[in-house]
C-alpha positions in Angstrom: -1.7 127.7 -16.9 1.9 126.8 -16.4 3.1 124.6 -18.5 1.4 125.8 -21.6 4.9 125.4 -23.7 6.9 128.0 -25.2 5.6 130.7 -27.7 7.8 132.6 -30.0 6.2 136.6 -30.7 6.6 138.6 -33.7 6.6 142.2 -34.2 3.3 143.6 -33.8 1.8 140.4 -32.3 -1.4 141.5 -29.8 -1.1 139.5 -26.5 -4.2 137.9 -25.6 -5.6 138.1 -21.8 -5.0 134.3 -21.8 -1.5 134.4 -23.4 -0.4 137.2 -20.8 -1.4 134.8 -18.1 0.2 131.7 -19.4 3.0 132.7 -21.1 4.2 135.7 -18.8 2.5 135.5 -15.8 2.4 131.8 -14.7 5.8 130.5 -16.2 7.4 133.6 -14.6 9.1 133.2 -11.1 7.0 134.8 -8.6 8.1 136.4 -5.6 6.1 136.2 -2.5 6.6 137.3 1.2 5.8 133.7 2.6 3.8 130.4 1.9 0.8 132.3 3.0 1.0 135.2 0.9 1.6 132.4 -2.0 -1.4 130.4 -0.9 -3.6 133.5 -1.0 -2.3 134.8 -4.3 -2.6 131.2 -5.9 -5.3 129.4 -5.1 -4.9 126.8 -7.6 -1.7 126.7 -8.8 -0.6 124.7 -11.8 2.1 121.9 -12.1 5.3 123.8 -12.9 4.9 127.1 -11.5 7.9 128.4 -9.5 7.9 131.1 -6.7 10.2 132.3 -4.0 9.5 132.9 -0.7 11.1 135.8 1.1 11.0 134.9 4.5 12.9 131.8 4.0 14.9 132.4 0.9 13.6 129.4 -0.8 13.0 128.7 -4.2 9.8 126.3 -4.4 8.3 124.8 -7.5 4.6 123.1 -7.8 5.0 119.6 -8.7 1.2 119.0 -9.7 -0.4 118.1 -5.8 2.2 120.4 -3.5 4.6 122.9 -3.6 8.0 121.3 -3.1 11.2 122.6 -1.9 13.7 123.4 -4.7 16.7 125.5 -3.3 17.6 127.6 -0.6 19.4 131.1 -0.6 21.7 132.7 1.6 22.3 131.6 5.3 21.9 128.2 7.2 18.7 128.5 9.3 18.6 127.6 13.1 16.4 124.9 14.3 15.8 123.7 17.9 16.4 120.0 18.2 14.8 117.8 21.0 16.7 115.6 22.9 14.7 112.0 24.1 16.1 108.7 25.6 18.0 111.1 27.8 17.3 114.0 30.4 19.7 116.9 30.3 19.6 120.4 29.9 22.2 122.7 27.9 22.5 124.6 24.9 22.1 123.7 21.4 23.9 125.7 18.7 22.1 123.7 15.5 22.1 124.8 11.8 21.0 123.4 8.4 20.4 123.8 4.8 18.1 122.2 2.4 18.8 121.8 -1.5 16.4 120.3 -3.0 15.9 116.9 -1.3 18.9 116.8 -0.1 19.3 118.2 3.8 22.7 118.9 5.7 22.1 119.4 9.6 24.6 120.0 12.4 24.7 120.5 15.8 26.5 121.0 18.8 25.2 120.4 22.5 26.8 121.6 25.6 25.1 120.1 28.7 24.7 121.8 31.8 23.4 118.9 34.0 23.9 115.3 34.9 22.3 113.0 32.3 20.0 110.2 33.0 18.3 108.0 30.5 19.4 105.1 28.1 19.0 105.7 24.2 20.2 109.1 23.0 17.7 110.4 20.4 17.7 113.8 18.5 15.0 115.1 16.4 15.7 116.0 12.8 15.2 120.0 11.6 13.1 118.4 8.3 11.5 115.4 8.0 13.3 112.6 6.2 12.3 110.6 3.5 10.8 107.1 4.5 13.1 104.3 4.1 15.7 106.6 3.3 19.5 106.3 4.4 20.6 109.2 6.9 24.7 109.2 7.2 26.5 111.2 9.8 29.0 111.1 12.5 30.1 113.2 15.5 31.8 113.1 18.7 31.0 113.4 22.5 33.5 114.1 25.2 34.1 116.9 28.1 35.7 119.7 27.4 37.3 120.4 30.3 39.4 117.1 30.2 40.0 117.6 26.3 39.0 113.6 26.1 36.4 112.9 23.2 35.5 109.8 21.6 33.5 108.9 17.9 29.8 108.8 17.8 27.7 107.1 14.6 24.5 108.0 13.2 21.7 105.5 13.2 18.0 106.3 11.5 15.4 105.5 13.8 12.2 107.0 12.2 11.5 110.1 9.5 12.1 112.5 12.4 15.0 111.4 14.7 18.2 110.1 14.6 19.9 107.9 17.6 23.8 108.2 18.4 25.7 105.7 19.1 29.5 104.5 20.2 32.0 102.3 19.0 32.2 98.8 21.0 35.6 97.5 20.7 35.1 94.7 23.1 34.4 92.0 20.5 36.5 90.8 17.5 35.0 93.1 15.2 34.1 97.1 15.9 30.6 97.5 16.5 27.8 100.3 17.3 26.4 100.1 20.8 23.9 102.5 22.2 25.3 105.6 24.1 24.2 105.1 27.7 24.7 107.8 30.7 28.2 105.9 31.7 29.6 105.1 27.8 31.3 105.9 26.0 31.7 108.7 28.8 30.5 109.5 31.9 27.9 112.6 31.2 27.6 115.3 33.3 27.8 119.2 33.3 30.3 120.2 30.6 29.7 117.2 28.5 29.4 117.9 24.7 28.4 116.1 21.5 28.3 117.1 18.3 27.2 115.3 14.6 26.6 116.2 11.1 24.2 114.2 9.1 23.0 113.8 5.1 20.1 112.8 4.4 16.9 113.0 1.9 13.7 114.9 2.9 10.5 113.5 2.4 
């Protein structure tokens, strides 16, 4: 089993079947086409096992109860964010990368219709840690007028965030929910973009 420790072999040593399993196989970095192939090959993983899934180019380790993301390799992954609170059609260009428990996600949305609704909520690509802090910022505007306003990110749940606008009406700058008329009049051609960094569950 993985975690058997390190053994120093000397010339002439004969490896037993269990030593080949423990020291050579279970403690190597195993390569699988995907998580299904890994589960099929390893029905009872041991804590400390490490594997790479080539379909996602991801290094994972078994923490004793589940396979956990370690490192991602290569290009960022794409995801399709879900907008709720607002009704709008348009096109997302969204990518993210997960490095250990850290997720960096960015998206750019171009609207092809007028917007209706009250609170702009956008789904996350990877479930966030409960009680974790999500940091991020962005902007919105109308590309035809080249007029843009800053946006801030507020955590709403482990699966989504709210985008808020700056409110300069009071003595101090505050955050206010984005509406169909603030900070811009959302219409066809409106855009928003943001980047967030947070801890994965």
